[in-house]
Structures are given as structure tokens and as C-alpha cells.
C-alpha positions as CSV (number, residue, x, y, z in Angstrom):
1,M,56.3,164.1,18.6
2,L,59.2,162.8,20.3
3,Q,59.8,163.3,24.0
4,L,63.0,165.3,23.4
5,G,60.8,168.4,23.4
6,I,61.8,171.7,21.9
7,E,64.1,172.8,24.8
8,G,66.0,169.4,24.2
9,E,66.1,170.2,20.5
10,R,67.5,173.7,21.2
11,T,70.1,172.2,23.4
12,L,71.2,169.7,20.7
13,L,71.3,172.5,18.1
14,K,73.4,174.6,20.3
15,A,75.9,171.8,21.1
16,L,76.2,171.1,17.2
17,L,77.0,174.8,16.7
18,E,79.5,175.2,19.5
19,Y,81.2,171.8,19.3
20,E,82.7,171.6,15.7
21,E,84.0,168.0,16.6
22,L,80.5,166.9,17.3
23,R,79.4,167.5,13.7
24,C,80.8,164.3,12.5
25,R,77.6,162.5,14.1
26,I,75.2,164.9,12.1
27,D,74.3,162.0,9.6
28,E,73.3,159.8,12.7
29,I,70.4,162.4,13.3
30,D,67.0,161.8,11.5
31,P,65.8,165.6,11.0
32,S,62.3,164.1,10.0
33,Y,61.5,163.8,13.8
34,L,62.6,167.4,14.7
35,S,60.1,170.2,14.9
36,E,59.6,172.4,11.8
37,E,61.7,175.3,13.1
38,S,64.5,172.9,14.5
39,R,64.5,171.1,11.1
40,K,65.3,174.2,9.2
41,I,68.2,175.1,11.7
42,F,69.4,171.7,11.5
43,E,69.6,171.6,7.7
44,V,71.6,174.9,7.7
45,I,74.1,173.4,10.1
46,S,74.3,170.0,8.1
47,D,74.9,171.9,4.9
48,N,77.7,174.0,6.3
49,R,79.1,171.7,8.9
50,E,82.8,172.6,8.1
51,M,82.2,176.4,9.0
52,D,83.3,177.7,12.4
53,S,80.7,178.4,14.9
54,T,80.5,182.4,14.4
55,R,79.9,182.2,10.6
56,L,77.6,179.3,11.0
57,C,75.5,181.3,13.5
58,V,75.4,184.3,11.1
59,Q,74.5,181.9,8.2
60,I,71.6,180.5,10.3
61,Y,70.4,184.2,11.2
62,N,70.4,185.1,7.6
63,K,68.4,182.2,6.4
64,I,66.1,181.5,9.2
65,G,66.0,185.0,11.1
66,N,65.7,183.3,14.5
67,Q,68.0,183.0,17.3
68,K,65.8,181.3,19.8
69,F,67.7,178.0,19.2
70,Y,70.6,179.6,21.2
71,D,68.4,179.7,24.2
72,G,69.1,176.0,24.7
73,D,70.5,174.8,28.1
74,F,74.3,174.6,28.3
75,I,75.7,171.0,27.8
76,T,79.3,169.6,27.8
77,E,80.3,167.9,24.7
78,V,80.4,164.5,26.4
79,G,76.8,165.3,27.5
80,A,75.8,166.2,23.9
81,N,77.0,162.9,22.5
82,Y,74.8,161.0,25.1
83,L,72.0,163.3,24.1
84,I,72.4,162.3,20.4
85,D,72.4,158.6,21.5
86,D,69.1,159.1,23.4
87,Y,67.6,161.0,20.6
88,K,68.4,158.0,18.1
89,E,67.0,155.6,20.7
90,L,63.8,157.7,20.8
91,V,63.6,157.9,17.0
92,G,63.8,154.0,16.7
93,K,61.0,153.5,19.4
94,N,58.9,156.1,17.8
95,G,59.4,154.7,14.4
96,L,58.4,151.3,15.4
97,Q,55.4,152.6,17.1
98,R,54.1,154.3,14.1
99,L,54.7,151.4,11.9
100,C,52.8,148.8,14.2
101,L,49.9,151.3,14.4
102,E,50.0,151.6,10.4
103,I,50.2,147.9,9.7
104,S,47.7,147.0,12.5
105,K,45.0,149.4,10.9
106,K,45.7,148.0,7.4
107,L,45.5,144.5,8.6
108,K,42.1,145.1,10.4
109,K,40.9,146.7,7.2
110,G,42.2,143.8,4.9
111,D,44.4,146.2,3.1
112,M,47.6,144.2,3.7
113,K,48.5,140.7,3.9
114,V,50.7,138.9,6.6
115,D,53.5,138.5,4.3
116,E,53.5,142.3,3.5
117,A,53.4,143.4,7.1
118,M,56.4,141.0,7.6
119,E,58.3,142.7,4.8
120,K,57.7,146.1,6.3
121,F,59.0,145.0,9.7
122,Y,62.1,143.6,8.0
123,A,62.8,146.7,5.9
124,F,62.4,148.8,9.2
125,Q,64.8,146.5,11.1
126,K,67.4,146.6,8.0
127,E,67.0,150.4,8.0
128,S,67.4,150.6,11.8
129,S,70.6,148.3,11.9
130,S,72.2,149.9,8.7
131,A,75.5,150.2,10.5
132,F,75.4,146.3,11.0
133,N,76.2,144.9,7.7
134,Y,76.8,141.3,6.6
135,I,78.0,140.0,3.5
136,S,77.7,136.4,2.0
137,I,80.7,133.9,1.8
138,K,80.8,134.5,-2.1
139,E,81.2,138.2,-1.6
140,A,83.7,137.6,1.1
141,N,85.7,135.4,-1.3
142,E,85.8,138.1,-3.9
143,L,87.2,140.6,-1.5
144,Q,89.8,138.2,-0.1
145,K,91.1,137.3,-3.6
146,K,91.1,140.9,-4.5
147,A,93.1,141.9,-1.2
148,H,95.8,139.2,-2.0
149,T,96.1,139.8,-5.8
150,D,96.5,143.6,-5.0
151,I,99.1,142.7,-2.7
152,W,101.0,140.4,-5.2
153,N,100.6,143.2,-7.9
154,N,102.1,145.9,-5.4
155,R,98.8,147.6,-5.4
156,G,97.9,146.9,-1.8
157,N,97.1,149.7,0.5
158,R,99.3,148.5,3.3
159,L,101.0,151.3,5.4
160,H,104.7,150.1,5.6
161,W,106.3,150.9,8.8
162,P,108.9,153.7,8.3
163,F,111.7,152.4,10.2
164,K,114.2,150.1,8.7
165,F,114.1,146.3,9.4
166,F,110.7,146.7,11.1
167,E,108.9,144.5,8.6
168,D,111.4,141.5,9.5
169,I,108.8,141.0,12.1
170,L,106.0,143.5,11.9
171,N,103.3,143.3,9.3
172,G,102.4,146.3,7.2
173,L,99.4,148.1,8.6
174,R,96.3,147.5,6.5
175,G,93.9,149.8,8.5
176,K,91.6,149.0,11.2
177,E,94.5,148.1,13.6
178,L,94.8,149.6,17.2
179,V,98.6,149.7,18.0
180,V,99.8,150.2,21.5
181,V,103.4,151.4,21.9
182,A,104.1,151.2,25.7
183,G,107.1,152.2,27.7
184,E,108.3,153.7,31.2
185,T,109.0,157.2,31.7
186,G,112.0,158.3,29.9
187,T,112.2,155.4,27.3
188,G,111.0,157.7,24.5
189,K,107.3,156.8,23.7
190,T,106.7,160.3,22.4
191,A,110.1,160.2,20.4
192,F,109.1,157.0,18.9
193,M,105.7,158.1,17.8
194,L,106.8,161.5,16.6
195,N,109.8,160.1,14.5
196,A,107.2,157.5,12.9
197,A,104.7,160.3,12.4
198,A,107.4,162.7,10.7
199,L,108.7,159.8,8.4
200,W,105.2,158.9,7.3
201,A,104.4,162.7,6.6
202,S,107.7,162.9,4.7
203,F,106.7,160.0,2.5
204,G,103.5,161.7,1.6
205,K,101.0,160.0,4.0
206,T,98.4,162.0,5.8
207,V,98.9,161.8,9.6
208,G,96.9,163.0,12.6
209,Y,98.8,163.4,15.8
210,I,96.6,164.1,19.1
211,S,98.8,165.2,21.9
212,L,97.1,165.4,25.5
213,E,100.2,166.8,27.3
214,I,102.7,168.6,24.9
215,D,101.8,171.5,22.9
216,V,102.4,171.6,19.1
217,V,105.3,174.0,19.2
218,D,107.2,171.8,21.6
219,L,106.3,168.7,19.3
220,K,107.6,170.5,16.3
221,D,110.8,171.6,18.1
222,R,111.4,167.8,19.0
223,M,110.9,167.0,15.3
224,H,113.5,169.5,14.3
225,Q,115.9,168.8,17.1
226,K,117.9,166.2,14.9
227,D,119.5,169.1,13.0
228,F,120.5,171.0,16.1
229,A,122.6,170.5,19.3
230,V,121.1,173.0,21.3
231,N,117.8,172.1,23.0
232,L,115.3,173.9,20.9
233,S,112.5,174.0,23.5
234,A,114.6,175.2,26.3
235,E,117.7,176.9,24.8
236,S,116.5,178.6,21.4
237,E,118.1,181.9,22.3
238,K,121.7,180.2,22.1
239,L,121.2,179.6,18.4
240,D,123.6,182.0,16.5
241,G,122.4,183.9,13.5
242,Q,123.1,181.1,10.9
243,E,121.5,178.4,13.0
244,R,118.2,180.7,13.4
245,E,118.0,181.1,9.7
246,R,118.6,177.4,9.1
247,L,115.8,176.5,11.7
248,L,113.5,178.7,9.9
249,R,114.4,177.1,6.6
250,E,114.0,173.6,8.1
251,I,110.6,174.5,9.4
252,D,109.5,175.9,6.0
253,K,110.6,172.6,4.4
254,T,107.8,170.8,6.1
255,G,105.1,173.3,5.2
256,E,103.6,171.1,2.5
257,Q,103.5,167.8,4.5
258,R,100.0,166.7,5.4
259,L,100.5,166.3,9.2
260,F,97.7,167.6,11.4
261,F,98.2,168.2,15.2
262,C,95.7,168.5,18.0
263,D,96.9,169.9,21.3
264,S,93.5,171.4,22.5
265,G,93.9,169.5,25.8
266,V,90.4,167.7,25.2
267,R,90.7,164.4,27.2
268,S,87.2,162.8,26.8
269,V,87.4,159.7,24.6
270,H,84.1,160.7,23.2
271,S,85.4,164.3,22.1
272,I,88.6,162.8,20.9
273,I,86.7,160.3,18.7
274,A,84.4,162.9,17.3
275,G,87.4,165.0,16.3
276,I,89.2,162.2,14.7
277,K,86.0,161.5,12.5
278,L,85.6,165.0,11.6
279,M,88.9,165.5,10.5
280,H,89.3,162.2,8.9
281,H,86.3,163.4,6.8
282,I,88.0,166.5,5.5
283,H,91.6,165.1,5.3
284,R,91.4,161.3,4.9
285,F,94.0,160.0,7.3
286,D,96.5,157.2,6.7
287,V,97.3,157.0,10.3
288,V,96.5,158.6,13.7
289,F,98.5,158.9,16.8
290,I,97.1,159.5,20.3
291,D,99.5,160.4,23.1
292,Y,98.9,158.9,25.5
293,L,96.0,156.4,26.7
294,Q,96.2,157.1,30.5
295,L,95.4,160.6,30.1
296,M,92.1,160.1,28.3
297,T,88.9,160.0,30.4
298,C,85.6,158.1,30.0
299,P,83.0,159.6,32.4
300,G,80.8,157.2,34.3
301,K,83.3,154.3,35.0
302,Q,83.7,153.2,38.6
303,T,87.4,152.1,38.3
304,K,90.3,153.0,36.1
305,D,90.5,149.3,34.7
306,M,86.8,149.7,33.5
307,E,87.5,153.2,32.1
308,I,90.6,152.1,30.1
309,G,88.6,149.1,29.0
310,E,85.9,151.3,27.6
311,I,88.5,153.7,26.1
312,M,90.4,150.7,24.4
313,G,87.1,149.3,22.9
314,S,86.0,152.6,21.6
315,L,89.4,153.3,19.8
316,K,89.3,149.8,18.3
317,A,85.8,150.3,17.1
318,L,86.9,153.7,15.7
319,A,89.7,152.2,13.8
320,M,87.4,149.6,12.4
321,E,84.8,152.2,11.3
322,I,87.2,154.7,9.5
323,R,89.6,151.8,8.3
324,V,92.6,153.8,9.5
325,P,95.2,152.5,12.0
326,I,95.4,154.1,15.4
327,I,98.6,154.2,17.3
328,V,98.3,155.0,21.0
329,G,101.0,155.6,23.5
330,S,100.7,153.9,26.8
331,Q,102.4,153.8,30.4
332,L,104.0,150.8,31.8
333,N,103.6,149.9,35.6
334,R,106.2,150.2,38.1
335,E,106.6,146.4,38.4
336,V,108.6,146.4,35.2
337,G,111.8,147.4,37.5
338,K,111.4,143.8,39.0
339,N,111.9,141.9,35.6
340,D,115.2,140.6,34.8
341,K,117.2,143.5,33.6
342,G,114.0,145.4,33.6
343,I,113.0,143.9,30.1
344,P,109.0,144.8,29.9
345,R,106.5,142.2,29.5
346,L,102.7,142.4,28.4
347,S,101.7,142.1,32.3
348,N,103.6,145.4,33.0
349,L,100.9,147.3,30.9
350,R,98.9,149.5,33.3
351,E,95.5,147.9,33.2
352,S,97.1,145.2,31.1
353,G,94.1,142.9,30.5
354,T,92.0,145.4,29.1
355,I,94.7,146.9,27.0
356,E,96.1,143.4,25.6
357,H,92.6,142.3,24.9
358,S,91.6,145.2,22.3
359,A,95.1,145.7,20.9
360,D,96.2,144.1,17.4
361,V,99.7,144.9,18.1
362,V,101.6,145.7,21.3
363,I,105.0,147.1,21.1
364,L,107.1,147.6,24.5
365,L,109.9,150.0,24.4
366,Y,113.1,149.3,26.2
367,R,116.2,151.2,26.9
368,P,119.1,149.1,28.5
369,I,121.0,151.9,29.8
370,L,118.1,152.4,32.4
371,Y,119.2,149.1,34.0
372,D,122.7,148.6,32.8
373,R,125.3,151.3,33.2
374,N,127.6,149.4,30.8
375,A,124.9,149.5,28.1
376,S,125.5,152.0,25.2
377,P,123.2,155.0,25.8
378,D,122.1,154.9,22.2
379,E,120.9,151.0,22.3
380,Y,117.2,150.8,22.2
381,Q,114.8,147.9,21.6
382,A,111.2,147.8,20.4
383,I,109.7,144.5,21.6
384,V,106.9,143.2,19.6
385,A,105.0,141.4,22.5
386,K,101.8,140.9,20.6
387,Q,100.8,140.8,16.9
388,R,97.3,139.6,16.2
389,S,98.2,138.1,12.7
390,G,101.9,137.8,12.8
391,R,105.1,137.0,14.8
392,T,106.5,138.4,17.9
393,G,110.1,139.2,18.6
394,T,112.6,142.0,19.4
395,L,113.6,144.9,16.9
396,Y,116.8,146.8,17.5
397,M,117.2,150.5,17.1
398,H,119.6,153.4,17.4
399,F,118.1,156.2,19.8
400,D,120.0,159.6,19.8
401,M,118.1,161.1,22.9
402,K,119.6,164.4,22.6
403,R,118.7,164.9,19.0
404,Q,115.5,162.7,19.3
405,I,116.5,160.7,16.4
406,M,115.5,156.9,16.1
407,Q,116.6,154.5,13.4
408,G,116.4,150.9,12.6
409,V,119.8,149.2,13.2
410,V,122.3,148.4,10.3
411,P,122.0,145.0,8.5
412,G,124.8,143.4,10.7
413,E,122.7,143.8,13.7
414,R,119.2,142.9,12.1
415,A,116.2,142.1,14.2
416,Y,115.6,138.3,14.9
417,A,112.0,136.8,15.5
418,R,111.1,134.4,18.3
């Protein structure tokens, strides 16, 4: 029996029941090492993982007739993630010990040859490292050829940027990318990401948008602001009768779009990642937005730089695992004001080293009006400061801040690469 103990098992089961986002890790848990009672409860949770906690509790009671599992100690969602990690480690150690004892007995009796014993160890190691898969150069060649021929035959699964002229510089997103969109306060980070999310959703893509600071009603108001002169978030009462009817119609028009919001206020990177995995399992995202990086937390890190490094590494690993591009907003530090005309550079990213290291693409947002009174208030730049597999350069945009509309510039002012 594992050292987790019956109380530890009950705590784990209680966490799986209470934290729906945690259930995306159910397949990582080997139930064969649980006690018989815990295993039965675990199977009910596993088979009904998409149920809400109340209905699932009733389901367990009806099938098992035992509520002792709910006597487990309280544990936070972050703590539950660590508990799962500990359980997996215990399973690995216990499994290896049992295998060693079994092989040792058979070797002593002469019931097994050394070659067979080695094969047993190799099989155990392969099963334990199932997440670490490798392929031969021949298989890699076939994957590479298929990827290129799909692109040539317009069958590629790249996610094309929704803004005009962006792909003069930026490559389409193939999944697995971690994109950082950074800007100072007031440059429109949320507006940029919301515009991209809304456009992709209008094109039929499935989009996840995680907001750590702004609630969903305010986000939706910003998305519909383009159609109204009145500030929908602050002055909705000023809309006349016709405008109110028009707003309700515009809201209904988006009802069939596959755009999913999360404004729960959860900031733990482990909880956010668990939630994204669960929702991706249900909805199959094409792209996920997180607004924004510096509001996320990762317990146990001594400095903010270490914390951001761990968060960025975790988000990159998530993008690789679910094969979906993740676009995360980020702040710039105050040193940007010392640059020529306030034009941002990679070094202006807060915790710049750790962010730049993990990101595949870094886009720095710039509004000239913040540093030049003579500049047009609508002038806007998206500076591609890093692109792992492509060029860098400046993309020009039009940003109507009052109506929260962003657009690529007209052909006569097309972006240029450097």
C-alpha cells in the first residue's frame, strides 16, 4: 500500500470533487494503487468528470452509498496539484519496488533469463515515461513532408492573424506557440487581444479568453463599443430606446460564436493551466488568451523574476502539450519612457530575460501620441520584436480608442520588415 494513506486518498478525492478544473489531471492518476473504496469513488468521478460538484456528489452517494470520502482534509487547488504530483511519484517508486522483487524471485528460481528481466525493466521505463515520446528521423521526415504539402495544397492548419497586413511580417500560428503582447498602461493591450479574439470568433474559430482583472460584462461591452458613441460600461443609461434595442440585437448576433470567457479571478498558474486543459478537452480551442502575465502567481518562488520564469515555462509547456497557441498580455517597465520617442524594446519587458527566453513571438504595442503631442491619436504600432521562426519589424495600425476598434492600415501604408 502506498504511503498516501486513506486520509490522503480522501483529501485527493475531495479535491477532485470540489475543483472541476483539476479533473483534467484524472488520467494521470493510476487508480490501481488506491484502496478498494477510494478506487470505486475515483471511477465514478472519472466517468462523470464533466458534472458539476453537486450532481457528482449525488452520483457517488447513489452508486457507492458512502460519504466518508468527504471527510478528507481541506486542501487548496494548488495544494491538490502538488498532491497529485506526489501520488504519481509514489506510484512510480512503488511500481519499481514491486517489479524488482518479482524479477529477483524469478531469477533466483531460474524462472526468468537476464534478457527477459531487462525487457521487463525497459517496458516499465517506457510506461513510466509515456509522456516523453521520441520518433525516428524517418518518421520525422514523413511528418515534415506532410506539413509542407498541406500548406502548398491549402490544407494547412495554421491560424492566420485576423488583422490586415500582419502576415507581411508575422507567420501564421501553427499551434504550440507562446505569444507575448506587451505594452505600457494605456496602450491598449486588452483592446488588442479582445479585437483579435472577437475577429477570430467571427471567423468561426474556437477561442478561450481568461481575464484576471476585468469581468466578462465589461469585456463584452468593450467588444460592442465599436457600434456606439456612448461608453457602454459607464454610461449605458444614456442610450436612447433605439440604441438600446440595437445593442440587444448586436449582443444576440454573437450568440452562436465559440468564444469562452473566464473571469473567476483565479490567479494560480497551476489552476489556470488545469482549467485551460479541461475546457480544451471539452471545446477544442484554436487559440487561448490570458490577460495578463504579471497578475498570475506561482507559489514557492522567492523572487518575481523566478516566479515569472516558472509561469512562462509552464505556459510554453501547456501550448506544446495541447498544440494550441497561447497569447498572453504583459506589462512594460517604466524605463520605456527613457527610450527615444518612448519606442519600446525587448529590454523594457518586466522580467525581460525570462519572458523573452520562453516566448516564440513578442509584440510590443506603441502609441506615439503618448510621447508626441503632434502625432495622430489613432496612430498605433505593433512592433514584432521577436519571432523565433521569422522576421521582425513594425506593423502599423489604426486604433480608435473611444470605440475600441483596431485595424490594419490601408495598403498605401503597409508594414515593412527590417
